[in-house]
N, C-alpha and C positions, 0 to 999 in steps of 0.2 A: 331602200337603205335608210331613208329619214324616218320611216315609220319604224323600222326596227330600232333604230338608235334611240328614238323617243321611248319605245317600250322598254329598251335596256336601261334608260335613265330613270324610268319609273321604279324599276325593279332595284336599281342600285340606290335610290332614295329610300326604299322600304328597308333594305338591308343595313343602310348607314344607321337609320334611326334605331333599329334593333341592336345593332353593335355598339353605337354610342352610349346605349343606356349601362352597359357593363364595362367597356373598354374606352380608352381615350384615342381620339383621332388626331394624327399628327399631320402637319403640312410638310412638303419636301421641297427641294430645290426646283422641281418641275411644277408649274401651276396646275397641270392637268393630272397630276398623280398625288394621291394622299395614301396614308397607310395607318395602321393600328399601332399603338405605343408598345414597346417591349419593356420587360422588368428592368428597373435601374441596375440590378446586380444579380447575376445568375451563375450557376455552377456549370463547370465545362461538361459537355457531352450529356446533357439532361434535357429531356423534352419540356418546352415551354408549358405553361399553364393553359394556355389558349392559343389557337393557330394564329400565325401571323398572316394579316390579310392586306393586299394591296388593291386600291380602287383606282380606275381609270376613268377620269371625267370626260376625255375626249373620245371620238370613235375608235375603238380597237377591235378587229375582228376576232371572233372566237378561235381558240386553238393557237394563239400567239404565245410564244415562249417568254416566260418572266424569269429572270435570274436575280439572286440576291447575293451580294459579296459584302465582306467586312474586312476592316483594316485599320491601322492608326500608325503612328511614327515607328513604334518598335516592331509591329508585326503588320507589313504591308498588305499581306493576302492570307487572311487567317483561314484555317480549315473549317468548312461547314459541310453539313450533311442534309441531304433532302433540301436543297436550295434552289431546285428548278420546279416550275409548274407551269400550267397553261391558262390563259385568260378565258373565262367562261362568264358571258353577260357583264362585261366590264369589271369582273372580280376575279383576282388571282389569290387563291388561298393556299398557304403552306401548312399542311396539317402537322407535319413532325420535323420542323427546322430545328437543328441542333448546331450550337456553336462549340466545336472541338477546341480550337485554338484559343488560347489565353491572351487577354488584352494587356496584362501586366498590372503591377501594383499601382493604384491610384489613376489609372487611365482606362478610357472607354473606347469602344469600336464605333467607327463611322461606317453607316450602311450605304451601298450603292445599289439602287434598283434599276435593272436594265429591262426595257420592253423591246423586243425585237419586231419593231415596225419599220417601214420604209419612209422616212429615216427613222433610226432607233430614239427612243425616249430614254434619257437617263435621269434619275432622280437620286438626290444625296440626302441623307438624314445624319446630321452631326451629333455625336456623342449619344448614340442610340442605347448601347448596352454595356455593362462592365462584366466581364467573364473571368471567373478564377477558378482555382482547383477545387476549394471546398465550398465556394459559394457564400451566400450572406450568412453572417452570424448575428445572434442577439447580443447586443451589448451588455456589460455588467449592470449598467443602470437599470436597464429593462427587465434583467432578471431579478434585480433587487425589488423593483416595484411590483412585479408579478408576485414575489414572495410575501411582500408586506401587505398586498391587497388580495390575499387569498380569502376565501369565504369562511366566516366565524360559525363556530358551533353555536346552536341557540343557547346552551348553557353559559357559554362565554359572554354572549351578548346581555343576558339577564343578570349574570354575576361576574362583573370583570375582576374581582379578587380571586375567583377560580382560575381565570385565564394567567393571571400573574404568577400564582402558586404553580400552575402547570409548567410556565417557561421556566421559572426557577428550578423546578424539579428536573427539567431536561438538561438546564446548563450545570447544575451540582454533579460533581463527581463522586461516587461512593467511596467512602474511606473505610478501613477496619476500625472497629470501635475496640479501644483497650479494655481488657478483661483482667479482674484482680485474680491471680493464680496463688495458691497456697505455697509457702517457701518450702523448697526441698532441701532436706538436710545434706550437707557436703560430706560428713563423716559416715562410714558404715555402721551397721547396728552394733558391731563389735566394740566400738568405742562409747556406746550409749550407756549411761549409768543404769545399774539394775536397782529394782526396788528393794532388794534385801540387803544391798551393800549401802551402808550409810555414807555419806560424803565426809571425807576427812576434814577436820577443822583446821584451818589455815592458823599458822603462828601469828601471834599478835605483833605488830610492827615495834621495832625497838629503835630508839634514837641513838645515833652515835656522834659523838663529839670529837672534834679534830682541834688541836692535837690531843692524842690519847692520854688519859690520866694515868693509866697503869702501863708500865713497859711490856711490850710483847717480846717474849723469849722464843727464838727459833733454834732448835738443837742443830749443832754443827754436824755430827754423825748420826744418821737414822739408826735406831736399835735393830740388832740383828736377831732373828728369830732363833729360838733354841732348838737343840736336836729332838727334844720330848714333844716339842709342839708339831714338829714336821712328822714324827712318827705317829702321833695321835691323829694328824690329818690323813695319813696314809691309810690308818685303820678305819677310817670313816668310808673307805671305798667299798661299794657294794659288793656283797659276796657272790654275785652272779658272774664277775669277771674272771675268778679262778677257775670255775669249771670250763668256761669257754677255752681258757689258755690250755688247760689240760687236753680237751678234745683236738685242739689244733696240733699238739705234740703227737698224738696218738695217730692222726692222719698221716703225719710226715713220716712216722716210723712204718706204717703199713706200706706207703708208697716205695721206700726204700727196699723193704723186703721183697716186694713185688719185682722191683728191677733186678735184684740179685737172683731170684728164681729163673727169670728169663736168661740170665748169664749162664746158668749152670746147665743148659740144654746140651745133650750130647750131640756131637757131629761126627760123622764117620771120617776116619783116616784117609786122606787123598795121597796116593804115591805120586 
């Protein structure tokens, strides 16, 4: 047993040196048990970036069951998947350990590692991992720094004015440029002056003085037009009106004759 344990310790030392180069090793509440560190913040039901490993510094036979549990003040027994494995060469490796339960906002899970020996060995790791629904997010400051420290184009490095002009062109919003349009006439072409009609000369302005120098006489009774003027005005009517009236009279007479002929139809005498 002593030779096997010494061989197991040498293998354990080799594995510790290889793992400590990439992962951090944490001490637990039990002096004979150490483990690898977990991510500080992780998403629920997601595989870990590397397997969680437990190392037993004391003699533990191979095939011993090792169990991992998680909990805190809000969730005393969080749901875990693939949280049981067996000890092999003083090492227990959890290849696909998943934290399904959530630790809560601003709170972490405490791990409890149980090795089923006689007596059982229990190791506790405080504030081991924080588990939320969406996992870690990049802060706004980090996003801003990544955007500001983006790689520059070679032209921007050689010519900083080109970089400034490009940034201004991206920020400027294109606006429509006003164009000069020929005035459109409001009036139709019927009211436009023709070239063969001369523009009438406007009367010259006259000055009127008040009070008037000469009295203005307004007739009391307007003059009545004479009969001769009325007859002369009626004679000016177009001669086309008279033939039209004659044709209308003829049509009326023909319609009356037709109605009379219809009335003269013989009817047999009915007894």
